[in-house]
C-alpha positions as CSV (number, residue, x, y, z in Angstrom):
1,M,88.6,99.4,129.4
2,R,92.0,97.7,128.8
3,K,93.7,98.2,125.5
4,P,94.3,94.9,123.7
5,N,97.8,93.6,123.4
6,I,98.9,92.8,119.8
7,L,101.0,89.8,118.8
8,F,102.0,90.2,115.1
9,I,103.6,87.0,113.7
10,M,105.3,87.1,110.3
11,A,106.7,84.3,108.1
12,D,109.0,85.0,105.1
13,Q,108.0,83.9,101.6
14,L,105.0,81.9,102.7
15,S,102.5,81.7,99.9
16,A,98.8,81.7,100.8
17,P,97.7,79.0,98.3
18,V,100.0,76.5,100.0
19,L,98.0,76.5,103.3
20,P,95.3,74.0,104.2
21,F,92.7,76.7,104.9
22,H,93.3,78.0,101.4
23,G,92.7,74.7,99.7
24,N,95.9,72.6,99.9
25,P,95.2,69.5,101.9
26,A,98.7,68.2,101.6
27,L,100.2,70.9,103.9
28,K,100.2,70.1,107.6
29,A,99.8,73.1,109.8
30,P,97.5,72.2,112.8
31,H,98.3,75.3,114.9
32,L,97.6,77.8,112.0
33,Q,94.5,75.7,111.1
34,A,93.3,76.1,114.7
35,L,94.0,79.8,114.7
36,A,92.2,80.2,111.4
37,E,89.1,78.5,112.8
38,R,88.7,81.4,115.3
39,S,90.0,84.3,113.1
40,A,89.0,86.5,110.2
41,V,90.6,84.6,107.3
42,F,91.3,86.8,104.3
43,D,91.1,84.8,101.1
44,N,92.4,87.6,98.9
45,A,95.1,89.3,100.9
46,Y,98.1,90.7,98.9
47,C,101.5,92.1,99.8
48,N,102.2,95.5,98.3
49,F,105.5,94.5,96.8
50,P,106.7,90.9,96.1
51,L,110.1,91.4,97.6
52,C,111.3,91.4,101.2
53,A,112.3,94.8,102.3
54,P,109.9,97.0,100.3
55,A,107.0,94.7,101.3
56,R,107.9,95.2,105.0
57,F,108.4,98.9,104.7
58,S,105.1,99.4,103.0
59,L,103.3,97.3,105.7
60,L,104.8,99.3,108.5
61,A,104.2,102.7,106.9
62,G,100.7,101.9,105.6
63,Q,101.9,103.5,102.3
64,F,102.8,102.1,98.9
65,A,106.5,101.4,98.5
66,T,107.2,103.9,95.7
67,R,105.6,106.7,97.8
68,I,108.3,106.1,100.6
69,G,111.2,105.5,98.2
70,A,111.4,101.7,98.9
71,F,112.3,100.6,95.4
72,D,114.3,97.5,96.1
73,N,116.1,95.5,98.9
74,A,118.8,98.1,99.3
75,C,116.7,101.3,99.7
76,E,116.9,103.2,102.9
77,F,113.8,103.2,105.0
78,Q,113.6,106.9,105.9
79,A,113.7,107.5,109.6
80,A,111.1,110.3,109.3
81,T,108.4,107.9,108.0
82,P,105.6,107.4,110.5
83,T,105.1,103.7,111.2
84,L,102.7,101.4,112.9
85,P,105.0,101.0,116.0
86,Y,105.1,104.8,116.3
87,Y,101.3,105.2,116.1
88,L,100.9,102.4,118.7
89,A,103.6,103.9,121.0
90,Q,101.6,107.1,120.8
91,Q,98.7,105.1,122.3
92,G,100.8,103.9,125.2
93,Y,101.9,100.6,123.7
94,K,105.3,99.1,124.5
95,T,106.6,98.2,121.0
96,I,108.9,95.2,120.6
97,L,110.5,93.5,117.6
98,S,112.1,90.0,117.6
99,G,113.4,88.9,114.2
100,K,113.7,89.9,110.6
101,M,112.5,93.3,109.3
102,H,115.3,94.0,106.8
103,F,115.6,97.6,107.7
104,V,118.1,99.5,105.5
105,G,119.7,102.6,106.8
106,P,120.9,104.0,110.1
107,D,117.5,103.8,111.8
108,Q,117.2,100.2,112.8
109,K,114.1,100.5,115.0
110,H,111.5,102.7,113.3
111,G,109.3,103.0,116.3
112,F,110.2,99.7,118.0
113,E,111.2,100.6,121.6
114,E,113.0,97.3,121.9
115,R,114.6,95.1,119.3
116,L,115.5,91.7,120.7
117,T,117.6,90.3,117.9
118,T,119.8,91.5,115.0
119,D,118.6,91.0,111.4
120,I,119.6,88.1,109.1
121,Y,120.2,90.4,106.1
122,P,122.4,93.5,105.6
123,A,121.3,97.1,106.4
124,D,123.5,98.7,103.7
125,F,123.3,99.4,100.0
126,G,125.0,96.2,98.9
127,W,121.9,94.7,97.2
128,V,121.0,97.7,95.0
129,A,119.3,97.0,91.7
130,D,120.8,98.4,88.4
131,W,118.4,99.1,85.6
132,A,121.2,100.7,83.6
133,E,122.5,97.3,82.7
134,G,119.5,96.8,80.4
135,E,117.1,94.1,79.6
136,F,118.0,90.5,80.5
137,S,121.1,91.5,82.4
138,F,120.4,90.6,86.0
139,Y,121.1,87.1,87.2
140,S,120.5,86.2,90.9
141,P,123.3,84.2,92.5
142,G,121.0,83.2,95.4
143,H,117.8,82.3,93.5
144,N,118.3,79.8,90.7
145,L,117.9,76.2,89.8
146,S,120.7,75.1,92.1
147,T,118.7,76.5,95.0
148,V,115.8,74.2,94.0
149,D,118.1,71.2,93.4
150,E,119.9,71.5,96.7
151,S,116.6,71.2,98.7
152,G,116.4,68.7,101.5
153,S,117.6,67.7,105.0
154,C,120.0,69.6,107.3
155,F,120.5,69.6,111.0
156,R,121.4,73.3,111.2
157,S,121.4,76.3,108.9
158,L,121.8,80.0,109.1
159,Q,118.0,80.4,109.0
160,L,117.5,77.8,111.8
161,D,120.1,79.6,113.9
162,F,118.2,82.8,113.4
163,D,114.6,81.6,113.9
164,E,115.5,79.6,117.0
165,E,116.9,82.8,118.6
166,V,113.9,84.8,117.4
167,E,111.5,82.4,119.1
168,A,113.5,82.1,122.3
169,K,113.9,85.8,122.7
170,A,110.2,86.4,122.0
171,I,108.9,83.8,124.4
172,Q,111.3,85.0,127.1
173,R,110.1,88.6,126.6
174,L,106.4,87.5,126.9
175,Y,107.1,86.0,130.3
176,D,109.0,89.1,131.4
177,L,106.0,91.3,130.2
178,A,103.7,89.1,132.3
179,R,105.9,89.2,135.4
180,E,106.3,93.0,135.3
181,D,102.7,93.5,134.1
182,E,103.8,95.6,131.2
183,Q,100.7,96.2,129.1
184,P,99.5,97.0,126.5
185,F,102.2,95.7,124.2
186,F,102.7,95.3,120.5
187,M,105.2,92.5,119.8
188,C,106.2,91.6,116.2
189,V,107.8,88.2,115.9
190,S,109.2,87.8,112.4
191,Y,110.8,84.5,111.2
192,T,112.9,83.9,108.1
193,H,111.4,80.5,107.2
194,P,110.2,79.2,104.7
195,H,112.4,81.5,102.6
196,P,114.8,79.5,100.4
197,P,117.2,77.7,100.5
198,Y,114.7,74.9,101.2
199,H,116.6,73.2,104.0
200,I,115.0,71.8,107.2
201,P,115.8,69.1,109.8
202,P,114.8,65.5,108.9
203,E,112.1,65.3,111.6
204,Y,110.1,67.9,109.7
205,L,110.6,66.1,106.4
206,D,109.5,62.9,108.0
207,R,106.0,64.4,108.6
208,Y,105.4,64.0,104.9
209,S,105.9,61.0,102.6
210,P,107.2,62.0,99.1
211,E,104.0,60.8,97.4
212,E,101.9,63.2,99.5
213,I,103.7,66.2,97.9
214,N,101.5,67.5,95.1
215,L,103.1,68.9,91.9
216,P,102.2,72.4,90.5
217,I,98.7,73.0,89.2
218,V,100.1,74.8,86.1
219,G,103.2,73.3,84.5
220,D,106.2,74.9,82.8
221,M,105.8,76.8,79.6
222,P,108.1,78.1,76.8
223,M,109.6,81.5,77.2
224,E,107.9,82.9,74.1
225,E,104.5,82.1,75.6
226,R,105.2,84.2,78.8
227,D,104.5,87.8,79.4
228,K,107.4,90.2,79.5
229,L,107.6,90.5,83.3
230,S,107.7,86.7,83.6
231,Q,110.4,86.5,80.9
232,W,112.5,89.0,82.8
233,V,112.1,87.1,86.1
234,Q,112.8,83.7,84.5
235,Y,116.0,85.0,83.1
236,S,117.1,86.5,86.4
237,H,116.5,83.2,88.1
238,G,118.4,81.2,85.4
239,L,115.3,79.4,84.5
240,D,114.9,80.7,80.9
241,K,116.6,77.7,79.3
242,Q,116.3,74.9,81.8
243,G,113.5,74.2,84.3
244,A,113.3,71.9,87.3
245,T,112.4,68.2,86.8
246,D,109.4,66.6,88.6
247,E,111.8,65.0,91.0
248,Q,113.5,68.4,91.8
249,I,110.1,70.1,92.1
250,R,108.7,67.4,94.5
251,R,111.9,67.4,96.6
252,A,111.8,71.3,96.9
253,R,108.1,71.4,97.7
254,H,108.6,68.6,100.2
255,A,111.2,70.7,102.0
256,Y,109.1,73.9,101.7
257,Y,106.1,72.1,103.2
258,A,108.3,70.9,106.0
259,M,109.6,74.4,106.6
260,V,106.0,75.7,106.8
261,S,105.3,73.0,109.4
262,Y,108.3,74.3,111.3
263,I,106.8,77.8,111.3
264,D,103.5,76.2,112.4
265,D,105.2,74.8,115.4
266,K,106.7,78.2,116.2
267,V,103.2,79.7,116.0
268,G,101.9,77.0,118.3
269,H,104.7,77.8,120.9
270,L,103.8,81.5,120.9
271,L,100.1,80.9,121.3
272,E,100.7,78.5,124.1
273,T,102.9,81.1,125.8
274,L,100.0,83.6,125.5
275,K,97.9,81.1,127.4
276,R,100.5,80.5,130.1
277,T,101.1,84.2,130.6
278,G,97.3,84.9,130.8
279,F,97.5,87.2,127.8
280,D,95.4,85.2,125.5
281,D,92.1,86.7,126.6
282,N,93.2,90.2,125.7
283,T,95.6,89.8,122.8
284,I,94.9,90.3,119.1
285,V,96.9,87.8,117.1
286,V,97.8,88.6,113.5
287,F,99.6,86.1,111.2
288,T,100.9,87.0,107.7
289,S,104.0,86.8,105.4
290,D,105.9,89.4,103.5
291,H,105.1,87.8,100.1
292,G,104.8,84.3,98.6
293,D,106.7,81.8,96.5
294,M,105.8,80.5,93.1
295,L,107.0,77.0,94.1
296,G,107.2,75.6,90.6
297,E,103.9,77.0,89.4
298,R,104.2,77.9,85.7
299,G,107.8,76.6,85.9
300,M,108.6,79.6,88.1
301,W,110.2,79.9,91.6
302,F,110.6,82.4,94.3
303,K,108.8,85.8,94.0
304,R,109.0,89.1,92.0
305,V,105.9,88.6,89.9
306,F,102.2,89.3,90.5
307,F,100.7,85.8,90.1
308,D,98.9,84.8,93.3
309,W,101.5,82.2,94.4
310,S,104.0,85.1,94.5
311,C,101.9,88.0,95.6
312,K,99.0,86.6,97.7
313,V,99.8,86.2,101.4
314,P,98.1,84.5,104.3
315,L,96.3,87.0,106.6
316,L,94.7,85.8,109.8
317,I,93.4,88.3,112.4
318,H,92.1,86.9,115.6
319,H,90.4,89.3,118.1
320,P,90.0,87.9,121.7
321,Q,86.3,88.6,121.5
322,Q,86.0,86.5,118.4
323,E,85.7,82.7,118.6
324,K,84.3,81.8,115.2
325,Q,85.9,82.0,111.8
326,R,84.9,84.7,109.3
327,R,85.9,84.1,105.7
328,I,86.5,87.4,103.9
329,A,86.7,87.4,100.1
330,Q,87.2,91.1,99.5
331,P,90.7,92.1,98.3
332,V,92.9,93.6,101.0
333,S,96.6,94.3,101.3
334,H,99.3,94.9,103.9
335,V,98.8,98.7,103.9
336,D,95.5,98.1,105.5
337,L,97.1,96.6,108.6
338,L,98.3,100.0,110.1
339,P,94.9,101.6,110.2
340,T,93.3,98.3,111.3
341,L,95.5,97.8,114.3
342,V,95.5,101.4,115.3
343,D,91.7,101.2,115.0
344,F,91.6,98.3,117.4
345,A,94.1,100.0,119.8
346,T,92.0,103.1,120.0
347,G,88.6,101.5,120.3
348,G,87.6,102.8,116.9
349,S,88.9,106.4,117.4
350,P,92.2,106.5,115.5
351,P,94.3,109.7,115.7
352,Q,94.8,112.0,112.7
353,W,97.5,110.5,110.4
354,V,100.7,112.5,110.3
355,E,100.7,112.0,106.5
356,P,98.2,110.3,104.2
357,I,98.1,106.5,104.3
358,D,97.1,104.2,101.5
359,G,95.2,101.6,103.5
360,R,91.8,101.4,105.1
361,S,90.8,99.9,108.4
362,L,89.6,96.3,108.1
363,A,87.9,96.4,111.5
364,P,84.4,97.0,110.1
365,L,84.9,94.3,107.5
366,I,86.0,91.9,110.3
367,A,83.0,92.8,112.4
368,T,80.4,92.5,109.7
369,G,81.9,90.6,106.8
370,D,80.7,93.3,104.4
371,E,82.2,96.5,102.9
372,P,80.6,99.0,100.6
373,G,82.0,99.7,97.1
374,Q,84.6,97.7,95.3
375,P,87.7,97.2,97.6
376,E,91.1,97.1,96.0
377,A,94.6,95.7,96.5
378,F,97.6,97.2,94.8
379,A,101.2,96.0,94.5
380,E,104.3,97.3,92.8
381,Y,107.7,96.0,91.6
382,T,110.6,98.3,90.8
383,A,113.6,96.1,91.8
384,E,116.1,93.9,90.1
385,G,115.4,92.0,86.9
386,V,113.1,94.5,85.3
387,T,113.8,97.7,83.4
388,G,110.8,99.7,84.3
389,P,108.0,100.1,86.9
390,C,105.5,97.2,87.1
391,C,102.3,97.1,89.1
392,M,99.1,95.1,89.8
393,L,95.6,96.1,90.8
394,R,93.1,93.6,92.1
395,R,89.6,95.0,92.1
396,G,86.6,92.8,92.6
397,R,87.0,89.7,90.4
398,Y,89.6,91.2,88.1
399,K,93.4,91.5,88.3
400,Y,95.1,94.1,86.1
401,V,98.9,93.9,85.6
402,Y,100.9,96.8,84.1
403,T,104.5,96.3,82.8
404,H,106.0,99.5,81.6
405,G,106.4,99.6,77.9
406,H,104.7,96.3,77.3
407,P,101.2,94.9,76.8
408,D,98.7,95.0,79.6
409,Q,97.3,91.9,81.2
410,L,93.8,91.3,82.6
411,F,92.6,88.2,84.4
412,D,89.2,87.2,85.6
413,M,90.1,85.6,88.9
414,Q,86.7,84.1,89.4
415,E,86.6,82.3,86.1
416,D,90.4,81.8,85.7
417,P,92.0,81.5,89.2
418,N,95.2,80.1,87.6
419,E,95.7,83.3,85.6
420,L,96.1,81.5,82.2
421,V,93.9,83.6,79.9
422,N,94.7,87.3,79.3
423,I,91.3,88.9,78.6
424,A,92.6,92.4,78.0
425,K,91.3,92.4,74.4
426,Q,88.0,90.7,75.3
427,Q,87.2,93.2,78.1
428,P,88.5,96.6,76.9
429,Q,86.1,98.6,79.1
430,V,87.3,96.8,82.3
431,L,90.9,97.2,81.2
432,D,90.5,100.9,80.5
433,D,88.8,101.4,83.9
434,L,91.4,99.6,85.9
435,K,94.3,101.1,84.0
436,A,92.9,104.6,84.5
437,R,92.5,103.9,88.2
438,V,96.2,103.0,88.4
439,L,97.6,105.8,86.3
440,A,95.5,108.4,88.2
441,R,97.7,107.9,91.3
442,W,100.8,106.2,89.9
443,D,103.0,107.8,87.2
444,P,105.3,105.2,85.8
445,E,107.6,107.7,84.0
446,T,108.1,109.7,87.2
447,I,108.7,106.5,89.2
448,K,111.2,105.3,86.6
449,T,113.2,108.5,86.8
450,E,113.2,108.4,90.6
451,V,114.3,104.8,90.7
452,I,117.2,105.3,88.3
453,K,118.4,108.4,90.3
454,S,118.2,106.4,93.5
455,Q,120.1,103.5,92.0
456,A,122.8,105.9,90.8
457,R,123.3,107.4,94.3
458,R,123.5,104.1,96.0
459,K,125.7,102.5,93.4
460,F,128.2,105.3,93.8
461,I,128.4,104.7,97.5
462,N,128.4,101.0,97.2
463,A,131.4,101.1,94.8
464,L,133.6,103.0,97.4
465,P,136.3,101.1,99.4
466,D,135.1,98.9,102.2
467,A,136.5,101.3,104.8
468,L,134.0,103.9,103.6
469,Q,131.0,101.6,103.5
470,P,128.3,102.5,106.0
471,V,127.8,100.0,108.9
472,W,124.2,100.1,110.1
473,D,123.6,96.5,111.2
474,Y,121.8,96.3,114.5
475,Q,123.6,94.7,117.4
476,A,121.3,93.1,120.0
477,T,122.6,93.4,123.5
478,V,121.4,92.0,126.9
479,D,122.2,93.4,130.3
480,D,123.0,90.2,132.2
481,T,123.7,92.2,135.4
482,R,119.9,92.4,135.9
483,R,118.8,89.0,134.7
484,F,119.9,86.7,137.5
485,V,121.0,86.9,141.2
486,R,123.6,89.7,141.7
487,R,122.7,91.4,145.0
488,G,120.2,90.5,147.7
489,S,118.5,87.3,148.7
490,A,118.6,84.6,146.1
491,R,115.3,83.1,147.4
492,V,113.4,86.4,147.3
493,I,114.6,87.1,143.7
494,K,113.8,83.5,142.6
495,V,110.3,83.7,144.1
496,K,109.7,87.1,142.3
497,K,110.7,85.6,139.0
498,R,108.4,82.6,139.3
499,W,105.5,82.5,136.9
500,P,102.7,82.1,137.8
501,P,103.5,83.7,141.1
502,V,103.4,81.8,144.4
503,A,100.0,81.8,146.1
504,S,101.1,83.9,149.1
505,P,104.0,86.1,148.2
506,S,103.6,88.2,151.3
507,T,104.9,85.2,153.4
508,V,108.3,85.3,151.7
509,K,111.0,86.7,154.0
């Protein structure tokens, strides 16, 4: 029996609630909609850390970020960490990465045999957080009101440069895999849209009229009415004293929606390539994002918090034997993807894990739509803006939020999906149960100590002269001596490179 290929598609900062199959009719994503109609659609899928690098490291390792030392966007992803690509390579898979993964440290592959592009972000310690500065000390130069205000049209941007290359390299490699019959493969195609700044070509903006763009469900609120984590994050984004106007919100959302439509086109191109290469009947397709974006909800933007717009991600899993949609309400998270995909790759007989993982296989849930017990999703935040560890546990209908040294929060997501009413005092038994479950496996004081030590080490190195700074950025290279005609018959080589192949290749002289 053939092992299934796996095409893993990632967006960057794409919030699940913005998508049409999660209830937003204003967003136009026909390719994702069509994929959702023949996939397992997870209605409560969460990232494990609402920030780029730790979210991705946690996904690939199948372990929570603090367990692998991924505290912020400048933490080294340890080379000895077993990852999803390593486990799949063990099963005979060719592992390929095209696009962003935000690896920090000298290992820039982490089990990917091939890496087709460089990364868009740095691989060094330059973005280290600093809790020693104290409360209300961090201000993000790249995430603030000016980012919202500058939203709109452009013909080219750094992110467009990157994603156009990511797509071109991935599609080219799919055709090469078909021509050389290299299977099974695991290909991760990871784009940087719709991450801010919210800039996109006018033809994508033109898909929407301004009046189609819906405003946030929950409006802005005074700082004193916010929880402590939200206050910290609002300050770090420069939104503590001045929020966005309705015109700014609508313009930024317009650009963001257009950026999602851009990603939707990219998904469509990849799925069409699967058909053209003949891979579609034996390829599992996964679509997700590293985290979400608040998009003006509650007057907040970007990520770093545990509200659903920031922490809930799209997750579609299409198996080639599956032609109908299955909606799954149980909470799941990114750490579940490693055991799930290894389960699929091994036909339900995964190997013994090298070290304990924090996820569970979703294959039985996808097959039956049911799962015993009360499934959970857990997320952490230990990066810039805060002064202590923070975490979230979603279990059943409840979401518990822990902010170190500050009052607990508890939300009934069934009765209060917009997370407006903290019922911690009204439901003490539920609160105590969820808090005990968190603290039984997650020691905030120990984590705080580890984070501060890690920051000190990296700040020391980062303060040294430029000549001493580590250079770990990946350089993608192509051997052009093998790509085109160099020796031999041009006709024979061109015929061999044709896809699909000519009807009678044996007649070629």
